[in-house]
Phi, psi and omega in degrees: 000154185277342182215161180287142179272124178239352181251132177298131183299136179305315184291342184271353182287127183276131176071211180053040186296320180297316180297318177299314180297318179299317178295320178292324176300313180297325178292323179287316182224089182301341182288356177294342174105011176094176186229136175247124179252117181246131178177171181293160180294147178081017180258005174094015182297306182294321179302316182295317181295314182291337175283341183299320185304328183290337181256008176273146181291154176292155179239149175265128184231165171286118192303319185258019178256131181285354187255011179057038183298150178275114183289350185255002181217111182298335180286349179242038178241149173287172181301318183295313179295321179297318179296319178298321180294321180292329179283359178086011181285140177275118186282130179291138184247150175214150178257125184231151177278138175293151183221163176263120180259119181276134176255106181290148182296336183272008186295146175262166180299318180301317179291327181290309188261340182121158182211183181294135176281103184297318182302312179295322182294322180283318186275321186251349180071020181244154177264120179221160183264134173266119186302148178259194184295328180295327176294318178293327184280343182306124181067020175235196178254124175258114187251129176243104175282140185055050186299334180289349180258003182291139179299143183300318185294327176289317180298322179298315178296317179298317181295321178297316179293319180294326181286321182273335186078012180221147173250113181256119185249127174239102183222123171048046179083357181258131178236116184225138174235131176219155181294142177224070183250102186231161173275108183274121177233130177233149175228151182203155170256109185305337178296340182264013178119153180280164179271141176304136185300328179296323180282319183304317182293338181285340176278120182297316185238144179224138182227133170274118183261119183233143175290140181295144177263002177279130186299314183296320179295320180292325176293318178297323178299314181299316182298317181293320178297317179298316179295323180291318180293328182286316182207086185302319183297312180296320179298316180299321181298330179298328186250008184303315181295318178293323176300313179296324179296316178295318180299314178295328178296316179293316178301314180298317179297321176299324179285336184266335191308320182290344182262351184287135182246154174229135183287157176297328180296317177289325176298318179296321179295321177298309183298317180294323179294317179297317181296317180302326182275358176072027177276127187267335186280140178286346177300333182303309179292316184301310183292322182300315182292317178300314179296319181295319178296320180294321178297317179297317180296321177296333177273357179079021180253156180254007182220136182281134177256171177296327179294322176298318181298315181299315179298316182295321180296322180296340179259329188267339191254326188309316182282358177253002182283336184280112176286333182228157173302144175077001174302138177274128184265129174278110186295338179268002185297324182294313181296322178298315181297316181297318181295331178279328180283321188308315183297337181299330186278359176245358182275166173286172181299321178297316179295325180299318179298316179298316181293324179298315179300314178299321181301319179297317179297315180297324181296315179297319178298317182298316183290329182274353186246023180289341170071025180276164184298327181298317180301318181294317178300312184297318180299310180299319180298315181298319182294315185287328180295332179297341180282348185254164180299166180304323184297325179290314179303319180292322182296322178297322179291326187282340183291126180260110184276324182262075182271081182089136185263353186254345181082178184287151176248146179234153175263122186230156176233136180076019181237103191284043179223142180104183186266128179292132179239341182195191176208156182216162173298152180294149180263130176054044177056028178268122185253033176285142175057056181289135173274100186298316183297313180295321180296315181292322179301312180294320178297320182290325179293327181273330186275158174237119182087233183295135182285131178231127184262120174258170183298328181288346178275342186297134174228140180246153187286146167254127186238153167259122185228156174288126183286123172299136186223141175251122176255124180247117178271127176248106187256120176278114179239032181285179181299325182294332177285342177283340180296132182058022177056042179297332182297331177297316176294321181297319178293322177296321176296314181301319179302313182295323180291323176295321178298321177297318178295325178299315180295323183270358179062035179280151165289142181227141174230154181237124173249127177245132181232127177196160180071236185257345182205165175267151179227141173280102184282322179229119177292162180310125186204165169249008173277083189293336178295330175298319180297316180295321176298316182295319178299317182296330184262004184291122180280166182231145176130162179098189183280183186237096180273066183297321179299318179297323179295316180293323178291321179295320176298316182298315179295320180295317181296316180297316180296318181295320182288334175294329181278332181223115182300325187264002185292136169251148182239133177236125178257132179242109185261117179250105189198166170261357174078015185270073185280144179209015179231108178283161175288318181231217181262001181282176179295132184300314183294322178295321176299315181296319179295319179295317179292322177297320177296320180295321179293323177295318181294330179276004180059037175273116177288136184236132171238141181236130173252107185276115184266004178293141176291160181296324179248113185237138178253006183282117183284342184291143186286155173250142183260011181297316180297326179294319179294321182296318182302321184276317191260346187057037180294146174284140182236134179238133179276121183250000000 
């Protein structure tokens, strides 16, 4: 061999058949929208993706173009190559192997899309673009490990490019457009947090990757890894023929894919199945059909079968079944839906009408019987709200939980994340995140002849970035909250607030207070399902240690801010305010006022959801008004 083997062979990977099929589908037709691999650490996700490149066919590119332009298709050329083609110039061609381009989580927008070419600016005095990672990824595989941890601002740029197939760069007076058509592959461990719904929908196919529980398979995995580590070249040679077979299979499928047909009957079955499962996005049918055609092409066939459709649905639909965050997905729902739809295509017209009516009823039943915690909260919430006056029911409807999907923005200096908006001289001789264009401009204005950069010319970027935020839910589950079942409404509110944090990718923590003290039930996390489980198991009863809850919030906020300089903390207090347990021997109201003042000094934003009914006969005092006076907290009547 001409080079050392460092990547485990694709053909040698044991199991993971669905994941392999999904990746090969994307290789045959990248327009399916990419592949998301979800599973625990150590299940072979990264190994599988990096092994994919070796079985992908070679591509023909414009030899002297940094964007890997296709010399045979004007629609896949950058502006420069297209202009050369229009002038009648013969574009030099080269054959290159496809590769996997890794996108690091710490990447900046400039590195992703491209930035000013410093060398040309200094030596030639011209402004030119230095290509970014999207240029390298064009017509290759772009792999994002731990995609659920990717910064939002990077994800936004990436999604725009993936959706359009083009990267449009506006930097320092340079405007460049180049193709960005890549096979997008992401992997994630669900334990580290869910994926933003906007990104999740961009993945055409999704696969749950699990380690096999079969004893023989696990032993075989260990043996193969040991052989590979001992002698990679010899191990690769064992699977060389299988690797070439897969590569030829992909090449052949690419040549067939445009000729593969699907019958109207199967199209109807796809649409009816998607409707039956209550999936609203049209991407469901589109991706399913594309994937089914790719499966047929990989099999060397020109016609899609029902079996192809079933396989495609199992990859294209599961991650689209959730209408809301945290919905529990029934993994057998697709097979059930297909089995219910299939008989319709053999019935008479009269039977079809009857079956269609049954289908609608079954669909409604299916959607209402998913058994997730949100449905339980909503049902309980609706029942309990009927016990309160009309004004309370209306106030619950009026509360807006999703106030903006992006969260707060901050202006930062020396923080290499976010969008650059201006520049300033460096602070304390810190040269982090230097604005090259501004620095060169100032140096050129001062210099005569050759540009020389002095320390006084240095400018660093001012950026707008999404402020990292910790949302702390403080849930009162004391005995007074059990009166009139207020705790049901409180849990319903908490659910909605967690859902809002899920959309904004906030860290969330849960403090529950009852009895003699408050407890941090869930430490700051993005595993929102942990919070929901904790909410579901929260007991009710006992006294109300409101002062302890405020003190616990204060300690948590201070600790979190020590770890992250830019972090903002928001406390959401769900209570009736009936405190009766002091921290010490001092006056309870004085303690609450002192803690409220400390929270204000710590810049903890406070929101209060007041669960007291509009008409109350409870003579015990509420301390909500006292907290509002000190903190200017927003109050919502729940």
